[in-house]
C-alpha positions in Angstrom: 131.7 -198.0 -181.2 131.3 -196.9 -177.6 129.4 -199.1 -175.0 128.5 -197.2 -171.4 128.1 -199.7 -168.6 126.7 -198.5 -165.3 127.5 -199.9 -161.7 125.5 -198.6 -158.4 122.2 -196.8 -157.7 119.4 -198.3 -155.3 117.5 -196.9 -152.4 118.7 -194.4 -149.9 117.6 -192.5 -147.2 117.1 -188.7 -147.5 121.0 -187.1 -146.3 122.6 -190.4 -147.4 124.9 -191.4 -149.8 125.4 -193.0 -153.3 128.1 -193.6 -155.9 127.5 -194.7 -159.6 130.1 -195.9 -161.8 130.2 -196.0 -165.5 132.8 -198.0 -167.3 133.0 -197.3 -171.1 134.6 -200.3 -173.8 136.4 -199.2 -176.8 139.1 -196.8 -177.3 139.3 -192.9 -177.1 137.9 -192.6 -173.5 140.7 -190.5 -172.1 139.9 -187.4 -174.8 136.2 -187.6 -174.6 134.3 -185.9 -171.8 131.5 -187.7 -170.1 128.8 -186.9 -168.2 125.7 -187.8 -166.2 122.0 -187.3 -166.9 119.1 -187.7 -164.8 115.5 -188.2 -165.6 112.6 -188.2 -163.1 109.1 -190.1 -163.7 107.3 -187.5 -166.1 110.1 -185.2 -166.8 112.7 -184.8 -169.4 116.1 -186.0 -169.1 118.6 -183.2 -167.7 122.0 -182.6 -167.0 123.5 -183.2 -163.3 127.0 -183.0 -164.3 130.1 -183.4 -167.0 133.7 -183.6 -166.6 136.3 -182.5 -169.8 138.8 -184.9 -170.8 141.0 -182.3 -169.0 139.2 -183.0 -166.0 137.0 -179.4 -165.6 133.8 -180.1 -164.0 130.5 -178.6 -164.1 127.2 -179.0 -162.2 123.8 -178.6 -162.3 122.7 -175.8 -159.5 120.6 -178.1 -158.0 123.1 -180.8 -157.2 126.2 -178.2 -156.9 128.1 -178.7 -153.4 126.7 -182.4 -153.1 127.5 -184.3 -156.2 131.3 -184.9 -157.5 131.8 -186.6 -160.9 135.0 -187.6 -161.6 137.1 -190.1 -163.9 139.8 -192.9 -164.2 141.3 -193.0 -167.4 143.5 -195.9 -166.4 140.2 -197.8 -166.0 138.1 -195.8 -168.3 135.4 -195.3 -165.7 133.6 -192.2 -164.5 132.1 -191.4 -161.1 129.6 -189.9 -159.6 129.5 -189.5 -155.7 126.3 -188.2 -154.6 126.3 -186.9 -151.3 123.7 -185.3 -148.9 120.9 -187.0 -150.9 117.2 -185.4 -151.2 114.3 -187.0 -151.9 113.8 -184.8 -155.2 117.4 -186.6 -156.2 115.0 -189.8 -157.2 115.2 -190.3 -160.6 117.0 -192.7 -163.3 120.6 -192.0 -163.8 122.5 -192.4 -167.0 126.2 -191.5 -168.0 126.4 -190.2 -171.6 129.7 -189.4 -174.1 129.6 -188.0 -177.3 131.7 -189.1 -180.2 131.6 -187.2 -183.2 127.7 -186.2 -184.0 126.8 -189.7 -182.0 125.4 -189.8 -178.5 125.9 -192.9 -176.1 124.1 -193.5 -173.0 124.8 -196.2 -170.5 121.5 -198.7 -169.6 120.1 -196.1 -166.2 120.6 -196.9 -162.7 117.6 -196.1 -160.4 118.4 -194.4 -157.6 115.6 -193.8 -155.0 115.7 -191.4 -152.0 113.4 -191.8 -149.3 111.9 -189.3 -146.8 
């Protein structure tokens, strides 16, 4: 069983920065990929960033160059550093991992960017 607990988020002005954290319980963190998704009001949940167990990253085009995903295997934690935030980044952000066929989600964190 995996539990993901998120920290961070909040309200920030456009151009500002926020950092999200997601702590995973259970074993196997270091050998599994981790991801951040977001869901804006009235829209589907979409992938923002992914990091493999080996640290290879990929990003949605909309956040490339502004967001950075990273992980600390010693702390079972994945991070999302968000810089140069835009109002369109406003959404609920979720961390995610997959074990076998099961998907696990964090509780969600609201990020609101004011113009």
